[in-house]
PyMOL Python script that loads the backbone (N, CA, C, O; Angstrom):
from pymol import cmd

cmd.read_pdbstr("""\
ATOM      1  N   MET A   1     102.354 100.655  22.918  1.00  0.00           N
ATOM      2  CA  MET A   1     101.833 101.631  22.014  1.00  0.00           C
ATOM      3  C   MET A   1     100.541 102.202  22.652  1.00  0.00           C
ATOM      4  O   MET A   1     100.092 103.290  22.293  1.00  0.00           O
ATOM      5  N   LEU A   2      99.973 101.465  23.576  1.00  0.00           N
ATOM      6  CA  LEU A   2      98.795 101.808  24.232  1.00  0.00           C
ATOM      7  C   LEU A   2      98.912 103.289  24.836  1.00  0.00           C
ATOM      8  O   LEU A   2      97.984 104.090  24.718  1.00  0.00           O
ATOM      9  N   ILE A   3     100.037 103.583  25.451  1.00  0.00           N
ATOM     10  CA  ILE A   3     100.189 104.912  25.945  1.00  0.00           C
ATOM     11  C   ILE A   3     100.040 105.946  24.882  1.00  0.00           C
ATOM     12  O   ILE A   3      99.267 106.878  25.105  1.00  0.00           O
ATOM     13  N   LYS A   4     100.651 105.899  23.818  1.00  0.00           N
ATOM     14  CA  LYS A   4     100.744 106.922  22.768  1.00  0.00           C
ATOM     15  C   LYS A   4      99.206 106.994  22.131  1.00  0.00           C
ATOM     16  O   LYS A   4      98.594 108.054  22.003  1.00  0.00           O
ATOM     17  N   ARG A   5      98.751 105.855  21.801  1.00  0.00           N
ATOM     18  CA  ARG A   5      97.423 105.794  21.035  1.00  0.00           C
ATOM     19  C   ARG A   5      96.329 106.290  21.991  1.00  0.00           C
ATOM     20  O   ARG A   5      95.408 106.964  21.528  1.00  0.00           O
ATOM     21  N   LEU A   6      96.375 106.011  23.229  1.00  0.00           N
ATOM     22  CA  LEU A   6      95.301 106.349  24.238  1.00  0.00           C
ATOM     23  C   LEU A   6      95.211 107.941  24.256  1.00  0.00           C
ATOM     24  O   LEU A   6      94.138 108.520  24.082  1.00  0.00           O
ATOM     25  N   LYS A   7      96.391 108.592  24.477  1.00  0.00           N
ATOM     26  CA  LYS A   7      96.382 110.011  24.523  1.00  0.00           C
ATOM     27  C   LYS A   7      95.860 110.535  23.201  1.00  0.00           C
ATOM     28  O   LYS A   7      94.910 111.317  23.170  1.00  0.00           O
ATOM     29  N   GLU A   8      96.484 110.103  22.092  1.00  0.00           N
ATOM     30  CA  GLU A   8      96.008 110.515  20.763  1.00  0.00           C
ATOM     31  C   GLU A   8      94.498 110.595  20.633  1.00  0.00           C
ATOM     32  O   GLU A   8      93.886 111.628  20.361  1.00  0.00           O
ATOM     33  N   ALA A   9      93.948 109.385  20.856  1.00  0.00           N
ATOM     34  CA  ALA A   9      92.505 109.220  20.724  1.00  0.00           C
ATOM     35  C   ALA A   9      91.683 110.058  21.625  1.00  0.00           C
ATOM     36  O   ALA A   9      90.585 110.455  21.236  1.00  0.00           O
ATOM     37  N   ARG A  10      92.148 110.366  22.839  1.00  0.00           N
ATOM     38  CA  ARG A  10      91.505 111.069  23.832  1.00  0.00           C
ATOM     39  C   ARG A  10      91.392 112.446  23.360  1.00  0.00           C
ATOM     40  O   ARG A  10      90.315 113.043  23.334  1.00  0.00           O
ATOM     41  N   LEU A  11      92.630 113.007  22.943  1.00  0.00           N
ATOM     42  CA  LEU A  11      92.708 114.394  22.557  1.00  0.00           C
ATOM     43  C   LEU A  11      91.883 114.623  21.238  1.00  0.00           C
ATOM     44  O   LEU A  11      91.233 115.657  21.084  1.00  0.00           O
ATOM     45  N   ARG A  12      91.926 113.640  20.300  1.00  0.00           N
ATOM     46  CA  ARG A  12      91.076 113.800  19.163  1.00  0.00           C
ATOM     47  C   ARG A  12      89.621 113.720  19.426  1.00  0.00           C
ATOM     48  O   ARG A  12      88.844 114.195  18.598  1.00  0.00           O
ATOM     49  N   ALA A  13      89.170 113.134  20.553  1.00  0.00           N
ATOM     50  CA  ALA A  13      87.759 113.099  20.930  1.00  0.00           C
ATOM     51  C   ALA A  13      87.415 114.397  21.735  1.00  0.00           C
ATOM     52  O   ALA A  13      86.255 114.728  21.977  1.00  0.00           O
ATOM     53  N   GLY A  14      88.484 115.084  22.117  1.00  0.00           N
ATOM     54  CA  GLY A  14      88.182 116.380  22.873  1.00  0.00           C
ATOM     55  C   GLY A  14      87.744 116.173  24.302  1.00  0.00           C
ATOM     56  O   GLY A  14      87.016 116.967  24.899  1.00  0.00           O
ATOM     57  N   LEU A  15      88.281 114.941  24.870  1.00  0.00           N
ATOM     58  CA  LEU A  15      87.917 114.659  26.224  1.00  0.00           C
ATOM     59  C   LEU A  15      89.069 114.884  27.227  1.00  0.00           C
ATOM     60  O   LEU A  15      90.246 114.786  26.882  1.00  0.00           O
ATOM     61  N   SER A  16      88.681 115.188  28.474  1.00  0.00           N
ATOM     62  CA  SER A  16      89.731 115.355  29.515  1.00  0.00           C
ATOM     63  C   SER A  16      89.957 113.845  29.991  1.00  0.00           C
ATOM     64  O   SER A  16      89.157 112.953  29.707  1.00  0.00           O
ATOM     65  N   GLN A  17      91.088 113.643  30.722  1.00  0.00           N
ATOM     66  CA  GLN A  17      91.290 112.415  31.306  1.00  0.00           C
ATOM     67  C   GLN A  17      90.088 112.009  32.298  1.00  0.00           C
ATOM     68  O   GLN A  17      89.603 110.877  32.291  1.00  0.00           O
ATOM     69  N   TYR A  18      89.717 112.889  33.028  1.00  0.00           N
ATOM     70  CA  TYR A  18      88.515 112.766  33.997  1.00  0.00           C
ATOM     71  C   TYR A  18      87.343 112.285  33.190  1.00  0.00           C
ATOM     72  O   TYR A  18      86.828 111.194  33.434  1.00  0.00           O
ATOM     73  N   LYS A  19      86.891 113.106  32.193  1.00  0.00           N
ATOM     74  CA  LYS A  19      85.695 112.810  31.455  1.00  0.00           C
ATOM     75  C   LYS A  19      85.731 111.374  30.759  1.00  0.00           C
ATOM     76  O   LYS A  19      84.727 110.664  30.724  1.00  0.00           O
ATOM     77  N   LEU A  20      86.908 111.010  30.229  1.00  0.00           N
ATOM     78  CA  LEU A  20      87.036 109.698  29.650  1.00  0.00           C
ATOM     79  C   LEU A  20      86.872 108.654  30.594  1.00  0.00           C
ATOM     80  O   LEU A  20      86.135 107.690  30.385  1.00  0.00           O
ATOM     81  N   GLY A  21      87.598 108.831  31.722  1.00  0.00           N
ATOM     82  CA  GLY A  21      87.532 107.804  32.825  1.00  0.00           C
ATOM     83  C   GLY A  21      86.186 107.614  33.331  1.00  0.00           C
ATOM     84  O   GLY A  21      85.806 106.460  33.528  1.00  0.00           O
ATOM     85  N   VAL A  22      85.377 108.642  33.578  1.00  0.00           N
ATOM     86  CA  VAL A  22      84.000 108.553  33.981  1.00  0.00           C
ATOM     87  C   VAL A  22      83.127 107.870  32.956  1.00  0.00           C
ATOM     88  O   VAL A  22      82.326 107.000  33.299  1.00  0.00           O
ATOM     89  N   LEU A  23      83.282 108.282  31.609  1.00  0.00           N
ATOM     90  CA  LEU A  23      82.448 107.665  30.630  1.00  0.00           C
ATOM     91  C   LEU A  23      82.851 106.286  30.447  1.00  0.00           C
ATOM     92  O   LEU A  23      81.999 105.509  30.015  1.00  0.00           O
ATOM     93  N   ALA A  24      84.046 105.847  30.714  1.00  0.00           N
ATOM     94  CA  ALA A  24      84.454 104.411  30.575  1.00  0.00           C
ATOM     95  C   ALA A  24      84.126 103.618  31.858  1.00  0.00           C
ATOM     96  O   ALA A  24      84.551 102.467  31.956  1.00  0.00           O
ATOM     97  N   GLY A  25      83.398 104.164  32.838  1.00  0.00           N
ATOM     98  CA  GLY A  25      82.986 103.484  33.953  1.00  0.00           C
ATOM     99  C   GLY A  25      83.907 103.423  35.173  1.00  0.00           C
ATOM    100  O   GLY A  25      83.702 102.624  36.088  1.00  0.00           O
ATOM    101  N   LEU A  26      84.922 104.283  35.164  1.00  0.00           N
ATOM    102  CA  LEU A  26      85.882 104.363  36.280  1.00  0.00           C
ATOM    103  C   LEU A  26      85.213 105.173  37.414  1.00  0.00           C
ATOM    104  O   LEU A  26      84.321 105.982  37.155  1.00  0.00           O
ATOM    105  N   ASP A  27      85.613 104.968  38.568  1.00  0.00           N
ATOM    106  CA  ASP A  27      85.129 105.770  39.695  1.00  0.00           C
ATOM    107  C   ASP A  27      85.461 107.169  39.517  1.00  0.00           C
ATOM    108  O   ASP A  27      86.591 107.525  39.183  1.00  0.00           O
ATOM    109  N   GLU A  28      84.472 107.999  39.738  1.00  0.00           N
ATOM    110  CA  GLU A  28      84.767 109.557  39.510  1.00  0.00           C
ATOM    111  C   GLU A  28      85.839 110.162  40.340  1.00  0.00           C
ATOM    112  O   GLU A  28      86.500 111.101  39.897  1.00  0.00           O
ATOM    113  N   ALA A  29      86.051 109.647  41.572  1.00  0.00           N
ATOM    114  CA  ALA A  29      87.047 110.074  42.491  1.00  0.00           C
ATOM    115  C   ALA A  29      88.443 109.711  41.904  1.00  0.00           C
ATOM    116  O   ALA A  29      89.366 110.479  42.173  1.00  0.00           O
ATOM    117  N   SER A  30      88.672 108.708  41.193  1.00  0.00           N
ATOM    118  CA  SER A  30      90.031 108.369  40.711  1.00  0.00           C
ATOM    119  C   SER A  30      90.061 108.292  39.204  1.00  0.00           C
ATOM    120  O   SER A  30      91.092 107.854  38.694  1.00  0.00           O
ATOM    121  N   SER A  31      89.076 108.656  38.440  1.00  0.00           N
ATOM    122  CA  SER A  31      89.222 108.508  37.055  1.00  0.00           C
ATOM    123  C   SER A  31      90.299 109.356  36.481  1.00  0.00           C
ATOM    124  O   SER A  31      91.047 108.802  35.675  1.00  0.00           O
ATOM    125  N   SER A  32      90.489 110.526  36.744  1.00  0.00           N
ATOM    126  CA  SER A  32      91.523 111.377  36.205  1.00  0.00           C
ATOM    127  C   SER A  32      92.896 110.726  36.490  1.00  0.00           C
ATOM    128  O   SER A  32      93.696 110.579  35.566  1.00  0.00           O
ATOM    129  N   ALA A  33      93.183 110.337  37.736  1.00  0.00           N
ATOM    130  CA  ALA A  33      94.405 109.847  38.217  1.00  0.00           C
ATOM    131  C   ALA A  33      94.756 108.456  37.428  1.00  0.00           C
ATOM    132  O   ALA A  33      95.897 108.219  37.033  1.00  0.00           O
ATOM    133  N   ARG A  34      93.735 107.627  37.254  1.00  0.00           N
ATOM    134  CA  ARG A  34      93.823 106.385  36.615  1.00  0.00           C
ATOM    135  C   ARG A  34      94.138 106.560  35.211  1.00  0.00           C
ATOM    136  O   ARG A  34      95.065 105.887  34.760  1.00  0.00           O
ATOM    137  N   MET A  35      93.511 107.361  34.444  1.00  0.00           N
ATOM    138  CA  MET A  35      93.655 107.773  33.003  1.00  0.00           C
ATOM    139  C   MET A  35      95.108 108.276  32.880  1.00  0.00           C
ATOM    140  O   MET A  35      95.854 107.904  31.974  1.00  0.00           O
ATOM    141  N   ASN A  36      95.488 109.209  33.919  1.00  0.00           N
ATOM    142  CA  ASN A  36      96.945 109.782  33.655  1.00  0.00           C
ATOM    143  C   ASN A  36      97.863 108.636  33.880  1.00  0.00           C
ATOM    144  O   ASN A  36      98.866 108.609  33.166  1.00  0.00           O
ATOM    145  N   GLN A  37      97.683 107.616  34.811  1.00  0.00           N
ATOM    146  CA  GLN A  37      98.623 106.535  34.947  1.00  0.00           C
ATOM    147  C   GLN A  37      98.660 105.671  33.775  1.00  0.00           C
ATOM    148  O   GLN A  37      99.700 105.091  33.463  1.00  0.00           O
ATOM    149  N   TYR A  38      97.522 105.548  33.072  1.00  0.00           N
ATOM    150  CA  TYR A  38      97.494 104.625  31.885  1.00  0.00           C
ATOM    151  C   TYR A  38      98.388 105.361  30.798  1.00  0.00           C
ATOM    152  O   TYR A  38      99.219 104.781  30.099  1.00  0.00           O
ATOM    153  N   GLU A  39      98.114 106.671  30.753  1.00  0.00           N
ATOM    154  CA  GLU A  39      98.775 107.541  29.577  1.00  0.00           C
ATOM    155  C   GLU A  39     100.179 107.645  29.865  1.00  0.00           C
ATOM    156  O   GLU A  39     100.926 107.877  28.914  1.00  0.00           O
ATOM    157  N   LYS A  40     100.693 107.504  31.079  1.00  0.00           N
ATOM    158  CA  LYS A  40     102.033 107.684  31.567  1.00  0.00           C
ATOM    159  C   LYS A  40     102.804 106.365  31.472  1.00  0.00           C
ATOM    160  O   LYS A  40     104.032 106.314  31.541  1.00  0.00           O
ATOM    161  N   GLY A  41     101.989 105.273  31.305  1.00  0.00           N
ATOM    162  CA  GLY A  41     102.536 103.964  31.333  1.00  0.00           C
ATOM    163  C   GLY A  41     102.889 103.372  32.676  1.00  0.00           C
ATOM    164  O   GLY A  41     103.553 102.339  32.771  1.00  0.00           O
ATOM    165  N   LYS A  42     102.423 104.060  33.731  1.00  0.00           N
ATOM    166  CA  LYS A  42     102.720 103.464  35.152  1.00  0.00           C
ATOM    167  C   LYS A  42     101.817 102.289  35.479  1.00  0.00           C
ATOM    168  O   LYS A  42     102.170 101.451  36.310  1.00  0.00           O
ATOM    169  N   HIS A  43     100.651 102.214  34.834  1.00  0.00           N
ATOM    170  CA  HIS A  43      99.808 101.096  34.951  1.00  0.00           C
ATOM    171  C   HIS A  43      99.149 100.734  33.580  1.00  0.00           C
ATOM    172  O   HIS A  43      98.998 101.566  32.685  1.00  0.00           O
ATOM    173  N   GLN A  44      98.785  99.483  33.492  1.00  0.00           N
ATOM    174  CA  GLN A  44      98.166  98.999  32.235  1.00  0.00           C
ATOM    175  C   GLN A  44      96.827  98.731  32.552  1.00  0.00           C
ATOM    176  O   GLN A  44      96.599  98.008  33.522  1.00  0.00           O
ATOM    177  N   PRO A  45      95.814  99.241  31.829  1.00  0.00           N
ATOM    178  CA  PRO A  45      94.533  98.812  31.991  1.00  0.00           C
ATOM    179  C   PRO A  45      94.216  97.459  31.586  1.00  0.00           C
ATOM    180  O   PRO A  45      94.844  96.939  30.664  1.00  0.00           O
ATOM    181  N   ASP A  46      93.222  96.798  32.244  1.00  0.00           N
ATOM    182  CA  ASP A  46      92.956  95.403  31.856  1.00  0.00           C
ATOM    183  C   ASP A  46      92.173  95.460  30.497  1.00  0.00           C
ATOM    184  O   ASP A  46      91.834  96.524  29.979  1.00  0.00           O
ATOM    185  N   GLN A  47      91.918  94.238  29.971  1.00  0.00           N
ATOM    186  CA  GLN A  47      91.272  94.214  28.612  1.00  0.00           C
ATOM    187  C   GLN A  47      89.877  94.686  28.655  1.00  0.00           C
ATOM    188  O   GLN A  47      89.432  95.266  27.664  1.00  0.00           O
ATOM    189  N   ASP A  48      89.162  94.509  29.660  1.00  0.00           N
ATOM    190  CA  ASP A  48      87.741  95.045  29.808  1.00  0.00           C
ATOM    191  C   ASP A  48      87.757  96.542  29.876  1.00  0.00           C
ATOM    192  O   ASP A  48      86.881  97.182  29.295  1.00  0.00           O
ATOM    193  N   THR A  49      88.718  97.138  30.560  1.00  0.00           N
ATOM    194  CA  THR A  49      88.810  98.590  30.658  1.00  0.00           C
ATOM    195  C   THR A  49      89.294  99.251  29.200  1.00  0.00           C
ATOM    196  O   THR A  49      88.910 100.338  28.768  1.00  0.00           O
ATOM    197  N   VAL A  50      90.154  98.407  28.597  1.00  0.00           N
ATOM    198  CA  VAL A  50      90.543  98.972  27.283  1.00  0.00           C
ATOM    199  C   VAL A  50      89.296  98.876  26.262  1.00  0.00           C
ATOM    200  O   VAL A  50      89.131  99.714  25.376  1.00  0.00           O
ATOM    201  N   SER A  51      88.534  97.904  26.444  1.00  0.00           N
ATOM    202  CA  SER A  51      87.334  97.769  25.572  1.00  0.00           C
ATOM    203  C   SER A  51      86.412  98.935  25.795  1.00  0.00           C
ATOM    204  O   SER A  51      85.970  99.579  24.843  1.00  0.00           O
ATOM    205  N   ARG A  52      86.101  99.226  27.122  1.00  0.00           N
ATOM    206  CA  ARG A  52      85.179 100.287  27.515  1.00  0.00           C
ATOM    207  C   ARG A  52      85.671 101.740  26.888  1.00  0.00           C
ATOM    208  O   ARG A  52      84.924 102.542  26.327  1.00  0.00           O
ATOM    209  N   ILE A  53      87.107 101.902  27.109  1.00  0.00           N
ATOM    210  CA  ILE A  53      87.621 103.127  26.658  1.00  0.00           C
ATOM    211  C   ILE A  53      87.529 103.274  25.226  1.00  0.00           C
ATOM    212  O   ILE A  53      87.245 104.381  24.768  1.00  0.00           O
ATOM    213  N   ALA A  54      87.765 102.146  24.352  1.00  0.00           N
ATOM    214  CA  ALA A  54      87.722 102.183  23.021  1.00  0.00           C
ATOM    215  C   ALA A  54      86.281 102.492  22.483  1.00  0.00           C
ATOM    216  O   ALA A  54      86.112 103.159  21.462  1.00  0.00           O
ATOM    217  N   LYS A  55      85.225 101.957  23.246  1.00  0.00           N
ATOM    218  CA  LYS A  55      83.928 102.269  22.851  1.00  0.00           C
ATOM    219  C   LYS A  55      83.644 103.717  23.067  1.00  0.00           C
ATOM    220  O   LYS A  55      83.040 104.352  22.203  1.00  0.00           O
ATOM    221  N   VAL A  56      84.058 104.282  24.200  1.00  0.00           N
ATOM    222  CA  VAL A  56      83.874 105.721  24.477  1.00  0.00           C
ATOM    223  C   VAL A  56      84.536 106.661  23.353  1.00  0.00           C
ATOM    224  O   VAL A  56      83.987 107.673  22.916  1.00  0.00           O
ATOM    225  N   LEU A  57      85.794 106.183  22.949  1.00  0.00           N
ATOM    226  CA  LEU A  57      86.532 106.968  22.009  1.00  0.00           C
ATOM    227  C   LEU A  57      86.224 106.593  20.578  1.00  0.00           C
ATOM    228  O   LEU A  57      86.772 107.198  19.656  1.00  0.00           O
ATOM    229  N   ASP A  58      85.297 105.538  20.346  1.00  0.00           N
ATOM    230  CA  ASP A  58      84.904 105.051  19.074  1.00  0.00           C
ATOM    231  C   ASP A  58      86.094 104.695  18.181  1.00  0.00           C
ATOM    232  O   ASP A  58      86.253 105.193  17.067  1.00  0.00           O
ATOM    233  N   VAL A  59      86.862 103.865  18.698  1.00  0.00           N
ATOM    234  CA  VAL A  59      88.046 103.299  18.040  1.00  0.00           C
ATOM    235  C   VAL A  59      88.100 101.851  18.270  1.00  0.00           C
ATOM    236  O   VAL A  59      87.700 101.401  19.344  1.00  0.00           O
ATOM    237  N   PRO A  60      88.533 101.131  17.408  1.00  0.00           N
ATOM    238  CA  PRO A  60      88.680  99.686  17.678  1.00  0.00           C
ATOM    239  C   PRO A  60      89.781  99.425  18.655  1.00  0.00           C
ATOM    240  O   PRO A  60      90.726 100.212  18.724  1.00  0.00           O
ATOM    241  N   VAL A  61      89.714  98.389  19.398  1.00  0.00           N
ATOM    242  CA  VAL A  61      90.696  97.973  20.427  1.00  0.00           C
ATOM    243  C   VAL A  61      91.991  97.817  19.665  1.00  0.00           C
ATOM    244  O   VAL A  61      92.995  98.258  20.225  1.00  0.00           O
ATOM    245  N   ALA A  62      92.116  97.296  18.555  1.00  0.00           N
ATOM    246  CA  ALA A  62      93.351  96.998  17.792  1.00  0.00           C
ATOM    247  C   ALA A  62      94.161  98.389  17.656  1.00  0.00           C
ATOM    248  O   ALA A  62      95.387  98.414  17.759  1.00  0.00           O
ATOM    249  N   TYR A  63      93.496  99.382  17.451  1.00  0.00           N
ATOM    250  CA  TYR A  63      94.184 100.718  17.293  1.00  0.00           C
ATOM    251  C   TYR A  63      95.137 101.030  18.382  1.00  0.00           C
ATOM    252  O   TYR A  63      96.195 101.613  18.146  1.00  0.00           O
ATOM    253  N   PHE A  64      94.772 100.644  19.605  1.00  0.00           N
ATOM    254  CA  PHE A  64      95.668 100.932  20.705  1.00  0.00           C
ATOM    255  C   PHE A  64      96.872 100.111  20.679  1.00  0.00           C
ATOM    256  O   PHE A  64      97.853 100.479  21.326  1.00  0.00           O
ATOM    257  N   TYR A  65      96.897  99.043  20.001  1.00  0.00           N
ATOM    258  CA  TYR A  65      98.218  98.096  19.928  1.00  0.00           C
ATOM    259  C   TYR A  65      98.960  98.137  18.664  1.00  0.00           C
ATOM    260  O   TYR A  65      99.933  97.407  18.473  1.00  0.00           O
ATOM    261  N   ALA A  66      98.517  98.989  17.779  1.00  0.00           N
ATOM    262  CA  ALA A  66      99.165  99.163  16.480  1.00  0.00           C
ATOM    263  C   ALA A  66     100.615  99.660  16.779  1.00  0.00           C
ATOM    264  O   ALA A  66     100.792 100.669  17.461  1.00  0.00           O
ATOM    265  N   GLU A  67     101.630  98.954  16.270  1.00  0.00           N
ATOM    266  CA  GLU A  67     102.941  99.545  16.448  1.00  0.00           C
ATOM    267  C   GLU A  67     103.376 100.640  15.543  1.00  0.00           C
ATOM    268  O   GLU A  67     104.109 101.542  15.949  1.00  0.00           O
ATOM    269  N   GLU A  68     102.936 100.575  14.319  1.00  0.00           N
ATOM    270  CA  GLU A  68     103.310 101.581  13.305  1.00  0.00           C
ATOM    271  C   GLU A  68     102.151 102.583  13.129  1.00  0.00           C
ATOM    272  O   GLU A  68     100.967 102.248  13.086  1.00  0.00           O
ATOM    273  N   ASP A  69     102.610 103.845  13.033  1.00  0.00           N
ATOM    274  CA  ASP A  69     101.488 104.957  12.883  1.00  0.00           C
ATOM    275  C   ASP A  69     100.650 104.761  11.669  1.00  0.00           C
ATOM    276  O   ASP A  69      99.463 105.086  11.640  1.00  0.00           O
ATOM    277  N   GLU A  70     101.273 104.234  10.687  1.00  0.00           N
ATOM    278  CA  GLU A  70     100.553 104.079   9.386  1.00  0.00           C
ATOM    279  C   GLU A  70      99.493 102.992   9.575  1.00  0.00           C
ATOM    280  O   GLU A  70      98.409 103.106   9.004  1.00  0.00           O
ATOM    281  N   LEU A  71      99.778 101.907  10.382  1.00  0.00           N
ATOM    282  CA  LEU A  71      98.853 100.896  10.514  1.00  0.00           C
ATOM    283  C   LEU A  71      97.633 101.363  11.503  1.00  0.00           C
ATOM    284  O   LEU A  71      96.460 101.025  11.348  1.00  0.00           O
ATOM    285  N   ALA A  72      98.103 102.158  12.491  1.00  0.00           N
ATOM    286  CA  ALA A  72      97.041 102.823  13.214  1.00  0.00           C
ATOM    287  C   ALA A  72      96.122 103.668  12.465  1.00  0.00           C
ATOM    288  O   ALA A  72      94.911 103.632  12.687  1.00  0.00           O
ATOM    289  N   ALA A  73      96.690 104.494  11.510  1.00  0.00           N
ATOM    290  CA  ALA A  73      95.859 105.305  10.680  1.00  0.00           C
ATOM    291  C   ALA A  73      94.927 104.494   9.813  1.00  0.00           C
ATOM    292  O   ALA A  73      93.772 104.871   9.617  1.00  0.00           O
ATOM    293  N   LEU A  74      95.439 103.326   9.265  1.00  0.00           N
ATOM    294  CA  LEU A  74      94.494 102.519   8.512  1.00  0.00           C
ATOM    295  C   LEU A  74      93.563 101.810   9.288  1.00  0.00           C
ATOM    296  O   LEU A  74      92.532 101.445   8.723  1.00  0.00           O
ATOM    297  N   ILE A  75      93.738 101.530  10.544  1.00  0.00           N
ATOM    298  CA  ILE A  75      92.707 100.847  11.417  1.00  0.00           C
ATOM    299  C   ILE A  75      91.589 101.989  11.578  1.00  0.00           C
ATOM    300  O   ILE A  75      90.401 101.729  11.386  1.00  0.00           O
ATOM    301  N   ILE A  76      91.981 103.109  11.897  1.00  0.00           N
ATOM    302  CA  ILE A  76      91.021 104.216  12.128  1.00  0.00           C
ATOM    303  C   ILE A  76      90.165 104.440  10.816  1.00  0.00           C
ATOM    304  O   ILE A  76      88.940 104.560  10.830  1.00  0.00           O
ATOM    305  N   GLU A  77      90.946 104.482   9.693  1.00  0.00           N
ATOM    306  CA  GLU A  77      90.192 104.715   8.428  1.00  0.00           C
ATOM    307  C   GLU A  77      89.231 103.665   8.098  1.00  0.00           C
ATOM    308  O   GLU A  77      88.109 103.954   7.682  1.00  0.00           O
ATOM    309  N   PHE A  78      89.643 102.385   8.275  1.00  0.00           N
ATOM    310  CA  PHE A  78      88.780 101.271   8.060  1.00  0.00           C
ATOM    311  C   PHE A  78      87.506 101.301   8.957  1.00  0.00           C
ATOM    312  O   PHE A  78      86.396 101.011   8.510  1.00  0.00           O
ATOM    313  N   HIS A  79      87.745 101.690  10.321  1.00  0.00           N
ATOM    314  CA  HIS A  79      86.665 101.714  11.190  1.00  0.00           C
ATOM    315  C   HIS A  79      85.595 102.799  10.918  1.00  0.00           C
ATOM    316  O   HIS A  79      84.393 102.635  11.127  1.00  0.00           O
ATOM    317  N   GLU A  80      86.135 103.872  10.454  1.00  0.00           N
ATOM    318  CA  GLU A  80      85.322 105.062  10.069  1.00  0.00           C
ATOM    319  C   GLU A  80      84.476 104.705   8.787  1.00  0.00           C
ATOM    320  O   GLU A  80      83.286 105.005   8.698  1.00  0.00           O
ATOM    321  N   SER A  81      85.160 104.058   7.821  1.00  0.00           N
ATOM    322  CA  SER A  81      84.450 103.765   6.544  1.00  0.00           C
ATOM    323  C   SER A  81      83.417 102.642   6.834  1.00  0.00           C
ATOM    324  O   SER A  81      82.353 102.642   6.215  1.00  0.00           O
ATOM    325  N   LYS A  82      83.679 101.738   7.705  1.00  0.00           N
ATOM    326  CA  LYS A  82      82.811 100.724   8.190  1.00  0.00           C
ATOM    327  C   LYS A  82      81.471 101.324   8.774  1.00  0.00           C
ATOM    328  O   LYS A  82      80.346 100.937   8.459  1.00  0.00           O
ATOM    329  N   ASN A  83      81.763 102.325   9.669  1.00  0.00           N
ATOM    330  CA  ASN A  83      80.738 102.951  10.441  1.00  0.00           C
ATOM    331  C   ASN A  83      79.833 103.745   9.390  1.00  0.00           C
ATOM    332  O   ASN A  83      78.606 103.729   9.475  1.00  0.00           O
ATOM    333  N   ALA A  84      80.530 104.451   8.380  1.00  0.00           N
ATOM    334  CA  ALA A  84      79.807 105.230   7.421  1.00  0.00           C
ATOM    335  C   ALA A  84      78.963 104.387   6.616  1.00  0.00           C
ATOM    336  O   ALA A  84      77.808 104.715   6.343  1.00  0.00           O
ATOM    337  N   SER A  85      79.541 103.209   6.186  1.00  0.00           N
ATOM    338  CA  SER A  85      78.690 102.223   5.370  1.00  0.00           C
ATOM    339  C   SER A  85      77.500 101.672   6.139  1.00  0.00           C
ATOM    340  O   SER A  85      76.451 101.420   5.547  1.00  0.00           O
ATOM    341  N   ASN A  86      77.646 101.475   7.482  1.00  0.00           N
ATOM    342  CA  ASN A  86      76.524 100.888   8.233  1.00  0.00           C
ATOM    343  C   ASN A  86      75.529 101.967   8.435  1.00  0.00           C
ATOM    344  O   ASN A  86      74.340 101.647   8.463  1.00  0.00           O
ATOM    345  N   THR A  87      75.874 103.218   8.581  1.00  0.00           N
ATOM    346  CA  THR A  87      74.936 104.337   8.678  1.00  0.00           C
ATOM    347  C   THR A  87      74.122 104.452   7.468  1.00  0.00           C
ATOM    348  O   THR A  87      72.905 104.611   7.569  1.00  0.00           O
ATOM    349  N   VAL A  88      74.753 104.378   6.236  1.00  0.00           N
ATOM    350  CA  VAL A  88      74.099 104.526   4.925  1.00  0.00           C
ATOM    351  C   VAL A  88      73.098 103.319   4.798  1.00  0.00           C
ATOM    352  O   VAL A  88      71.980 103.590   4.362  1.00  0.00           O
ATOM    353  N   GLN A  89      73.351 102.148   5.099  1.00  0.00           N
ATOM    354  CA  GLN A  89      72.562 100.916   5.014  1.00  0.00           C
ATOM    355  C   GLN A  89      71.326 100.976   5.918  1.00  0.00           C
ATOM    356  O   GLN A  89      70.281 100.403   5.608  1.00  0.00           O
ATOM    357  N   SER A  90      71.476 101.688   7.049  1.00  0.00           N
ATOM    358  CA  SER A  90      70.312 101.673   8.023  1.00  0.00           C
ATOM    359  C   SER A  90      69.219 102.417   7.607  1.00  0.00           C
ATOM    360  O   SER A  90      68.213 102.482   8.312  1.00  0.00           O
TER     361      SER A  90
END
""", "prot")
cmd.dss("prot")
cmd.show_as("cartoon", "prot")
cmd.util.cbc("prot")
cmd.orient("prot")
């Protein structure tokens, strides 16, 4: 599911593969190619890379691994409501 969710979250954030890769700490020279390989399923990012990507995209890591679309949507909804609640309390 990582392949599908990664692309969905990247597009929702309005980032190119290159920009996402750079913001996630990948080498500028290979960031676009590596992100493309992740989205195509040719390679799997390690857990640290997935965590950095999730942080850039402002989604929980669990979102990338949700098998059902409904569950993925609920994960995002919960994450957004949690963030909104933290903002109000601050």
